[in-house]
C-alpha positions in Angstrom: 35.1 55.8 5.5 34.5 52.2 6.4 32.0 50.3 4.5 29.4 48.7 6.7 29.0 45.1 6.0 25.6 43.6 6.1 25.1 39.9 6.6 22.2 38.5 4.7 19.8 36.6 6.9 19.3 33.1 5.6 16.0 32.8 3.8 13.3 31.0 5.8 12.5 27.7 4.2 9.2 27.8 2.4 6.5 25.7 4.1 5.6 22.7 1.9 2.1 22.6 0.4 -0.8 20.8 2.0 -1.5 17.3 0.9 -4.8 15.5 1.5 -5.1 11.8 2.3 -8.5 10.1 2.0 -8.4 6.6 3.5 -6.2 6.3 6.6 -5.9 2.5 6.9 -2.6 0.7 7.1 -1.1 2.3 3.9 -2.9 5.6 4.1 -1.8 6.3 7.7 1.8 5.4 6.9 1.9 7.7 3.9 0.4 10.6 5.9 2.9 10.1 8.8 5.8 10.1 6.4 4.6 13.2 4.6 4.3 15.0 7.9 7.8 14.0 8.9 9.0 15.3 5.5 7.6 18.7 6.1 4.3 18.5 4.3 1.1 19.7 6.0 -1.3 16.8 5.9 -5.1 17.0 6.1 -7.0 13.7 6.0 -10.3 11.9 6.2 -11.5 8.4 7.0 -14.8 6.9 8.0 -13.2 5.4 11.1 -12.9 7.9 14.1 -9.8 6.1 15.4 -8.0 6.7 12.1 -8.6 10.4 12.5 -7.3 10.4 16.0 -4.2 8.6 14.8 -3.7 11.2 12.1 -3.9 14.0 14.7 -1.3 12.2 16.9 1.0 12.1 13.9 0.7 15.8 13.5 -1.9 15.9 10.7 -5.2 17.7 10.6 -8.3 15.5 10.6 -11.3 16.7 8.4 -15.0 15.9 8.9 -15.5 14.8 5.3 -14.0 14.7 1.8 -15.2 18.3 1.2 -12.9 19.5 4.0 -9.9 17.7 2.4 -10.7 19.1 -1.1 -11.1 22.6 0.3 -7.7 22.5 2.0 -5.5 20.6 -0.5 -5.0 20.7 -4.2 -3.2 17.4 -4.2 -5.1 14.4 -2.7 -4.0 10.8 -2.1 -6.7 8.2 -2.0 -6.0 4.8 -0.4 -9.3 2.9 -0.4 -10.4 -0.7 0.3 -12.9 -1.2 -2.5 -14.2 -0.1 -5.9 -17.4 1.3 -4.3 -15.4 3.4 -1.9 -13.4 5.0 -4.7 -16.5 5.8 -6.8 -18.2 7.3 -3.7 -15.2 9.5 -2.9 -14.6 10.6 -6.5 -18.3 11.5 -6.8 -18.1 13.6 -3.7 -14.9 15.3 -4.9 -16.5 16.0 -8.3 -19.3 18.0 -6.6 -16.9 20.6 -5.4 -15.6 21.6 -8.8 -12.0 22.2 -7.6 -9.2 21.3 -10.0 -7.4 18.9 -7.8 -4.9 16.2 -8.7 -5.8 12.9 -7.1 -3.1 10.3 -6.6 -5.0 7.0 -6.6 -3.0 4.4 -4.8 -5.5 1.5 -4.3 -5.4 -1.9 -6.0 -8.6 -2.0 -8.0 -9.8 -3.0 -11.4 -8.6 -0.7 -14.1 -12.1 -0.1 -15.5 -13.2 1.3 -12.1 -10.3 3.7 -12.1 -11.1 4.7 -15.6 -14.7 5.5 -14.5 -13.3 7.6 -11.6 -10.9 9.4 -13.9 -13.7 10.3 -16.3 -15.9 11.6 -13.4 -13.2 14.0 -12.2 -12.1 15.0 -15.7 -15.6 16.4 -16.4 -14.9 18.9 -13.6 -11.4 19.7 -14.7 -9.7 17.6 -12.1 -7.0 14.9 -12.8 -6.8 11.4 -11.4 -3.5 9.5 -11.7 -3.2 5.7 -11.4 -0.4 5.2 -8.9 -0.6 1.9 -7.0 2.0 1.0 -4.4 4.3 -2.0 -4.1 5.1 -2.9 -0.5 3.6 -3.9 2.8 2.3 -1.8 5.6 5.5 -2.3 7.5 7.5 -1.2 4.5 5.2 1.8 4.0 6.0 3.0 7.6 9.7 3.2 6.7 9.2 4.7 3.2 10.3 1.4 1.7 7.7 1.3 -1.0 7.6 1.8 -4.8 5.0 3.8 -6.7 4.0 2.8 -10.2 2.6 6.1 -11.6 0.6 6.4 -14.8 -1.5 9.0 -16.5 -1.1 12.6 -17.5 2.7 13.2 -17.7 2.6 16.9 -16.7 0.5 16.1 -13.6 2.9 13.3 -12.7 5.9 15.7 -12.8 4.1 18.2 -10.6 3.4 15.6 -7.9 6.8 13.9 -7.8 7.8 15.8 -4.6 4.8 14.3 -2.9 5.6 10.8 -4.1 9.1 11.3 -2.8 7.7 12.3 0.6 6.3 8.8 1.3 8.1 6.3 -1.0 11.6 5.0 -1.6 11.3 5.2 -5.4 8.7 6.1 -8.0 8.4 5.0 -11.6 6.4 6.7 -14.4 5.2 3.7 -16.4 3.2 5.4 -19.1 -0.5 5.9 -20.0 -3.3 5.7 -17.4 -3.8 2.1 -16.3 -0.2 1.0 -16.8 0.4 1.6 -13.1 -2.2 -1.0 -12.2 -1.0 -3.5 -14.8 2.5 -3.3 -13.2 1.0 -3.7 -9.7 -0.9 -6.8 -10.7 2.3 -8.4 -12.0 4.1 -7.3 -8.7 1.3 -8.7 -6.5 1.3 -12.0 -8.4 4.9 -12.4 -7.4 4.1 -11.4 -3.8 1.3 -14.1 -3.6 3.7 -16.8 -4.8 6.8 -15.7 -2.8 4.7 -15.5 0.4 3.4 -19.1 0.0 6.9 -20.3 -1.1 8.4 -18.9 2.1 5.7 -20.6 4.2 6.3 -24.0 2.5 10.0 -23.7 3.1 9.5 -22.8 6.8 7.0 -25.7 7.4 9.4 -28.2 5.7 12.3 -26.9 7.9 10.2 -27.0 11.1 8.7 -30.4 10.5 12.1 -31.9 9.7 13.3 -30.8 13.2 15.1 -27.5 12.4 14.8 -24.6 14.7 12.5 -22.0 13.0 14.5 -19.0 14.0 17.7 -20.6 12.7 16.0 -21.7 9.5 14.8 -18.2 8.8 18.3 -16.7 9.5 20.1 -19.1 7.2 17.5 -19.1 4.4 17.4 -15.3 4.2 21.1 -15.4 3.5 20.8 -17.9 0.7 19.8 -17.9 -3.0 16.2 -18.6 -2.2 15.6 -15.4 -0.2 12.9 -12.9 -1.2 11.6 -9.6 0.1 8.4 -11.3 1.1 10.2 -13.9 3.1 12.2 -11.2 4.8 9.0 -9.4 5.8 6.8 -12.3 6.7 9.4 -14.9 7.8 9.6 -13.5 11.4 5.8 -13.9 11.7 6.2 -17.5 10.5 8.9 -18.1 13.1 6.7 -16.9 15.9 3.4 -18.3 14.5 1.8 -14.9 15.2 -0.1 -13.2 12.4 -2.2 -10.7 14.3 0.3 -8.6 16.3 1.8 -6.5 13.5 -0.5 -6.9 10.5 1.0 -5.6 7.2 -1.8 -6.8 4.9 -5.1 -8.1 6.1 -6.2 -11.3 4.5 -9.7 -9.8 3.8 -8.1 -7.0 1.8 -5.6 -9.4 0.1 -8.5 -11.5 -1.1 -9.8 -8.5 -3.0 -6.4 -8.1 -4.6 -6.2 -11.8 -5.5 -9.6 -11.6 -7.3 -8.6 -8.4 -9.2 -5.4 -10.1 -10.5 -7.1 -13.3 -11.4 -9.8 -11.4 -13.4 -7.1 -9.3 -15.1 -5.0 -12.4 -16.1 -8.1 -14.2 -17.4 -9.2 -11.1 -19.5 -5.7 -11.1 -21.0 -5.8 -14.9 -21.8 -2.7 -15.4 -19.6 -2.3 -18.6 -17.6 -1.0 -18.2 -14.0 -0.6 -21.8 -12.7 1.6 -20.9 -9.7 -0.6 -17.9 -8.7 -3.8 -20.1 -9.1 -2.2 -22.8 -6.9 -1.9 -20.3 -4.0 -5.5 -19.2 -4.0 -7.0 -22.1 -1.9 -4.4 -21.5 0.8 -5.3 -17.8 1.0 -9.0 -18.7 1.0 -8.5 -21.1 3.9 -6.4 -18.6 5.9 -9.1 -15.9 5.3 -11.8 -18.3 6.5 -9.9 -18.9 9.7 -9.4 -15.2 10.5 -9.8 -12.4 7.9 -8.1 -9.9 10.1 -4.8 -11.7 10.3 -1.8 -11.0 8.0 -1.4 -12.9 4.8 1.6 -14.7 6.4 -1.0 -16.9 8.0 -0.9 -19.2 5.0 2.0 -20.7 6.9 -0.5 -21.9 9.6 -2.6 -23.5 6.8 0.4 -25.4 5.4 1.3 -26.5 9.0 -2.2 -28.0 9.4 -1.9 -29.8 6.0 1.5 -31.1 7.1 0.0 -32.3 10.5 2.7 -30.2 12.2 2.2 -29.0 15.7 4.5 -26.4 17.1 6.3 -27.2 20.3 5.3 -25.0 23.2 8.1 -22.6 24.2 9.1 -22.8 27.9 
């Protein structure tokens, strides 16, 4: 009697859990889109209707408010523009009493995040301090790093989510260490961005072709990730077409870093020297990318770009 052979059907892949995203700006929308592409089901909320429409186009599910996000997802990412926005969102989440894990990715003062963490902890929820290193353009291609800090067990549980929208994630210790690491990273960003602009203006004013200068300089010892990201903007002199970090938001980050360094009694001469250039660029147009410091240096150098034919 022949034995009948039965082929096992391959098990269907388990659908990944829902992830909430509150704050669908440049960074939040990029994280949501990457999570969707990675198989997660994303629900999100933002005060801007267009951001909700963009989430829907990316395959996510827009919610009417933070309550809708908290009801649908046990893991929530917050990407918010200000301290007041974080406190408001956390206060709303705390009203619902659900034991969510909040991955807080914004660049804000540590004491504000501590306040937010305490508010959620009283309701049994967890907030992790997980700021991001990278621009909006990098976020769209998952080329960002996460500096995670806080409860170790909660961090381990949300690693798959972090991997869904980032190139790499680091656990850097107790709550607040993530922000400390981000402040150091952004200090470098501020300096490298202005250094790249200075080099480009020197090259252009001396008669070198800007596109050639960018190509050659990025292949030399003085190259940096920020020059790679913002150099093409400086070549074109266009800081509004593909904004990766708005000057208005960056000014907030600059203030947070300056206050943190002052509180730690740490001199930051190079970082401090960049501040007036960012202030001038912001005064000109706060919606432009931070690469616009190049235009400020061009003006200081009395350099006028030749019109392209």
